[in-house]
N, C-alpha and C positions, 0 to 999 in steps of 0.2 A: 109268726108273732106280732113283727114289725112291719111286715111287706105292704099291708093295706096302708099304714101311716105313710109310707115313701110314696107310695102311689097317689093319694089324697094331697100330699105337699106338690107333686109335679103338676096334680090338674090344677091346683090354684095357681101355681107360676106360670102356667100356659096361658091364664088370663092376663098376665101382666104385661104391660106394653114394655116396660125395659127388659125383660127377659126373654129373648127369642130362640134360644138353642138350648142343647143339652149341657152345655158349656156353663151357661147361665144358671141353669137349674142347679148343677153340682155346685158352683161357687156359693149361691146364696144358701142352698141348704147347708153348706160347710160351716159357713161362720154362725150359724143360728145352733147346729149341732155342737160346735166347738163350746159357746157358751153354756150350753145345758150341760156338756160334760164336765166344764170347769165347774159348776155348781155341784154336780155329784162328788167330785173329787175333793172340794172345799168340806161338802157335808161330812165326809167319810174322814178326813183330817180332823175335823173338828170334834166328831166322835171319839176319835182315837185319842186325841189329847184329854179329852174329858176323863175317859177310862184311867188315864195314866196321873188325871190330877193336874193336868197343865192348861193353860189359856192358850187357845189357838189363835194367832193371828192371821186374819183373812186378807186374802192378795186384793181382792176387789172389796171398796167402801160399800157400805150398806144399799145406796141407791142404785147402785150398778149391778148388784146380785141379780140372777136370774128370777128367784123367789120375790124379789121387790118391784120390778119394772115389766116382766114378763109374764110371771104367773103368781101373782100373790094369793095365797089361799085364805079360807075361811075357817071358822073352828072345827068344821068336819073334814077338813084337807081338800075341799072342792076349790075350784076356782071362785075368787071372790070378784063377782062382776062390778061391785061399787068400786074396787079400787084398781082393777085391771084397767089399763088403758087401751085405746083403740082408735082407728079414724086418724085426722091428721095430729091428734096429740101424740099417739103411739109413733108414727113417722116421724115427726118434728124431735120427739127425744132422742129417738134412734140416731137421726142424722146429726143434729146439734150438739147433744150431750153424750150419749154413750160412744159413740166412734171416735172424738176427740179424747175424750177420756181415756178410752182402751189403746189409743194411738201414743198416748204419752208414757205409756210403760214403757217404751224405748229407751227413752232418756231417763228414766228411774231405775232400771235394772242394773243389777250388780256384774252381769255378764251375758253373753249371747247364748250360754246354754241353758240359761234360768227360763220357768215358765212365763215370767214376766216379759222378759225380752221377746220371746215368741208371741206373747199377747200383743205387743207393740207393732211387731213386724206384721201380723196379720191385719191389724186393723188401721195400719198406715199404708197398705198396698190396694185392699179392696173396698169397694163400695157397695153401700145397699142399693139394689136395683129394684126393691120392692117398693112401686111409688104410693100404692094405697094402703093406708094405715088399716083398712077392713079385711083386706087380703093377708096383711102382715099377723093380724089378730089370729085369722084363721090358720095360717101356717105355724105359728107359734103353739097353738093349742094341739095340734097333731106332734109336734117336737116334743111338747111336755109329756106326751104319752111314752116316748121312749125312754128306756133305763140302760145304764151302764154299770149296774153295780155288780152283776155276776160274771163269770166268764162266759156261760151260755148265752148271756145277753149281748155281750161284746162280740161273740163269734158270729150270731145271726147277723148284729149290724155290719158287721165287717165285709161279709157275703153279700148285703144289701149294698154297701157302698160301694164294693169292687165292681158290682153290676151296672151302678152309676158310672163309675170312672169307664167301664167298656164302653158304654152307651155313648159316651162323652167322646171317646176316641175313635169311635165309629161314624161320628156326627160330621167330620169334615175331613177335609185332604190332608189335614196334620194329624191325623190319628196317632200315628206311631209317635208322635211327641208327647202324648200324655198316657198311651196304652200300648206295653209290651205284652202280648199275648202270654198268659199265665203258663201255659203247657211249655212253652220255651223257655221262660225263666225257671221253672223247675227243674227242667233237662239240664239249664246251665248250672244252677246250685247243685246237682247231682254229680256233675263231671267236677267242678272246683273242690267238690267237699269241705265247706267250711268248718272249723272245730270252735268248740267253747273255748274261750280265752283269747281268740283271733280278733283282729279288728278287720270290719267288713265295709268298704266305700263305694259309694256311688256319687260322681262327681256331676252327674246329669239326672239328678234323683227323679225327676218327673211326679208320678203320682205314688213313687215310693214302693213299686211292686219287687223291684227287686231285694230291698230290705226287708219288706214282710214276708216274702217267699223263704228268705234266708232265716229269719226269725222262727218261722214255722218248721222249716226243717231242722233247726238245731233242737227245738222242744220236741220235734216227733223222734229224732235220733237220740235224744237223752231223756228219755219219761221219768226219771228220780232226781230231777236236780235238787242240789242243796241251795240253802238259802245264799249263800256267797256266790255261786253259780248264777242263781235267777238276778241278782245285782248287777253281777258282770253283764248280763244279756242286757239288762234296763238301761245301766249307764255307760257302759265302757265296750260295747261291742259294733255297734251301728251307726254311719256316720254319712252324710249327705249334703250336697249343695246345690241350690236350685236358682237359677237366675229369675224365672218368670213368677209374677205374684200369684196367679191362680194354681200352677202346678205347686208351689211352695205351700200353701194353704191346703190343698189335697192331699199333699204327702205327710204333713202335721196330722191331719184328722185321719189318713188310713193306718199310719202308725199308731196312734193312738188306739183306735178302734181294733187293731190286731193284739194290744196288750203292752205298747211300748209307752208309758205315760208321759216321758219327757223327751221326745225324740232328739237327737243331734243333728239338727237339718239347719244349715244356714242359708240365709237369703242372700246370695251374692253371685256375680258372674265368675264362674271358675277360670275362666281363662284369661283374667286380667292378672292372675297370681304370675310373678315370674319365678319360671322354674329352676334358674339359678340360686334362688333363694331358699328352696326347699331342702330341711335339714332331716336328720335320721329320724328325728321325734314326730315330725310330721307326716311318715309313711305309714303304710297299711299292710295287713298280711293278704288281703283279698280285694280284689276290685271286680265288680259286676257291674255292668252298664249298658245303655242303649243310646249312645250321643245322637243329637239330632242330624237328620240327612240334609245335605244341599244347603245348610246355613253359610254365611259369610260373615267375616270378622273383618274389624277395621285395621288400619296398618299399623297403628300404635299397639294394638293386642298382639299383632303376630311377632312383633320384636321381643315377645317375651318368650320366645321358641327358637331351638336352634334350626329347625327345617320351618322356613316361613311359607306359609300359603293361607289362601283366604277360605280354604275348606273347612269348616268347622269339626267335622268329624275327625280329621287328620290331627287337628291342634291337640283334641281331646285324647286321642289314643297316645301321643307323646307326652301327655299330662299324666295319664293313668300309669305308661311304663315309669315315669320318673317316680311316682306317689307309690309304687311298690318295694315293699322292702326286699332285699335280697332273699330269695326261697319263695316270694310271695306268688300267688296264683291270682290270673286274669281271666274272665270271660267277658267279651266285648263285642256286641253286635256292629257291622260296620256294613256299607255300601260293597257289594260284589265286584264293582269296578276297582276297589283299590287293590285287589289281587293282581290287576294287569296294565292299569293305568301307565302310560310311558312317559308323564310330565316328572322332571326331576323332583318334585316334591313327594311323589308316589314312590319312585323309585327308592330315594333316599330314605323314607320312613320305613319303608319293606326292609332296606339293608338295616337300619337300626334295629328293627323287632328280631329280624335273625340272630343277628350279632350278639344282643343284649339280652334275647330272652329264649327259651326253648319253646317254641311255636309247636306245639307238639298235636293239635288238634284242628281242622278247618272244618265246621258245619254248614254246608250248604244249603239254604233254605229256598223253598221253591216260592214262585210268583203268589201273591196274595195272603202270605204269612202275616204281612202288616197291612190291615184294612186302610184304605185312601192315601199310602204312602207313595205309591206308583213306582218303586224301586225293588230290585232283588238283593237280598242281604247274605252275607256270610257271618258266623259266629266264630271270633279269633279266641283259642285257649292256649294260653303261655304260662312259662312259670321263669320268672326272672332270676338272673344270675349265671346262666350258661347258655352258650350258643346252641342253634338249632340244630340238630342232627338228622332228624326225621320226621316229616309232617305225615299223619294219619287224616284222609280225607273221607267225609261221608256227604254222600247226596241224598239229601231227604226226599222221598218221594211219597205221598201219602195215597198216592192211586186216585186221586178226583183233584178237581178244581177248588181250590180254597177260596171262599169269599165272605162276606157278612152273614149269610145264613148257614155258612159251611166251614166254620173256622178251625183252625188248628186246633187238635186235641191232645190230651196225655198219650193216647194209644197209639198216636202217630210216631213218638220218640221213643218208645219202648225198645225197639231193636237198637237204635243209636245209642242209647245208654248202656244197653248189655253189651254190645260190640266194641264200644270206646274202651271199656275196661281193659281191654288186652289188646286193642288196636288190631282188632280181626279182619282179614279181607273178607269182602263178599262181592255181590254184583252190585252194591252200591257204595262198597267202602275200599280203600286202597291205601298205599303208603307210598311216599315219595323220598328219596334220599337228598338230604340238602346238598350234597356233592354234585347232584344230578339238576340243581337248579341253576339257571344262566347267570353266571356271576356279574354280567353287565346290566341285564334288565330286573334281575331277582323276580321274574314272573312268577307268580304262584298260582295262575288259572286253574280252575276246576277242570281236569281233563279226566274223565273216567276212563280207563284202559279195558274195562269189560263190560260194564253194566250200562252202557248209554253212549249216545251221541259226543262226541268233545265239544266242550263249551269253548270257544275262542271269543274272546272279548276284543275287537279290534280297536285301535288307537283311532282318535278324533281325526289325525292327518289321514289314515287311510280312509277313513268314512268320506272324508270332504273331497279326496282325490277321485272315489268312485262317483261322487255325485256329480263333480265336474265331468268326468269322462261320459256319463249317461247324458248329462245335458249336451255336450257336444254331438254324441251320437244321434240324439233326438233334433237337434238343430239341422245336422245333415239329412236326415230323413226328410224333415219339413220342408228343405231347400229342394231335393229331388221331386216332391210332390207339386212344389211349386212350379218348377219347371214344366211338369206335364199339363199344367193347367194353361 
């Protein structure tokens, strides 16, 4: 229904000097989609108020509503070309009037969970990169063809938007920052098994893939929702935080298209929160997340954590453990070197995880799971409140090399999901008693006793010593050759 409109928008953006990548295409499509969605939402609310004999108070003043500046209509409901701005007039209105007006909502909003606050956040962070007002006119006309009114329309739009996010994730070396493969997320949600009435949190929300898939899971496993349960899903279930402006905008739009009308996503640096200040009311029942790999945080941010390290993912893991309620469940993606690194921070964090949580499952993901990330990952599944007694490992082997044209799919994870329910042993899965884990190193390396080669991750010191030994050997050989000349 709408696929051609999305393709046409990308074709126009390709001609724009200010839009050079899939990231730009998604960003510019997102802010226009958001305003189109907001227009439809306000029309629905106004219609509902009229039926109830009330007067609806619009969020946006009349000159800044979609129907006024983007798509004014004539008596027949067609675009009124006499009133519709284009060229420099349109570009200047957007840059000099529309964006400053929308950014002002941040100061005028009554709280961070309101739609007004999100409008202010979005339009205070992103910039219009469509430099040609004529191109903008063409894009707006395509956006205006899209409809958000029915669930079928939202469903199709959400799939198309997910495809844009996937393409954006594949566009560069930081793909994993924006896009976690949906089959992996769905498997993680199945293991954690969220329930209606529980709160679900992602402190590195990215494009909100975890929250959207958890929403879809809860809708699918509860087909006969009551009005009260639906309101709970809408307002008091999904929570996220995101530092980066583009990801924040995409997360909001993605959740809206999946059916969550006012997402509880905060635009903030999660790691600046002091863990000592976390109270019981701040905690959640479920954590699902894929923190960024290889990031570094400033010394002052590290002061917020009991285990201080510059490795961003390790700080996030501490945060997630702290943010879980007693009995809460977590599923977190992390670099596989976390399992074996010998530095003090890694050992201390493994000790904290094993002693404060029941780390019951480790899913070892193959190379190529994350496009462009260049690292191998594992997924840690744990429950807070009791120490680890036994860890079940599963070594995922799809039987092929994963890549951009051959990504992970749902079928690859079927066996994992089935075996994990009973922690069954197989050629790819095995269990380790906590009592058998080295109490000094707390090494959790993936070592398959039956189904494959043992995977040993050497320490940086061991690697450097070997390099030095090989260099000395080479120097000796060269000296001997030199003596013969």
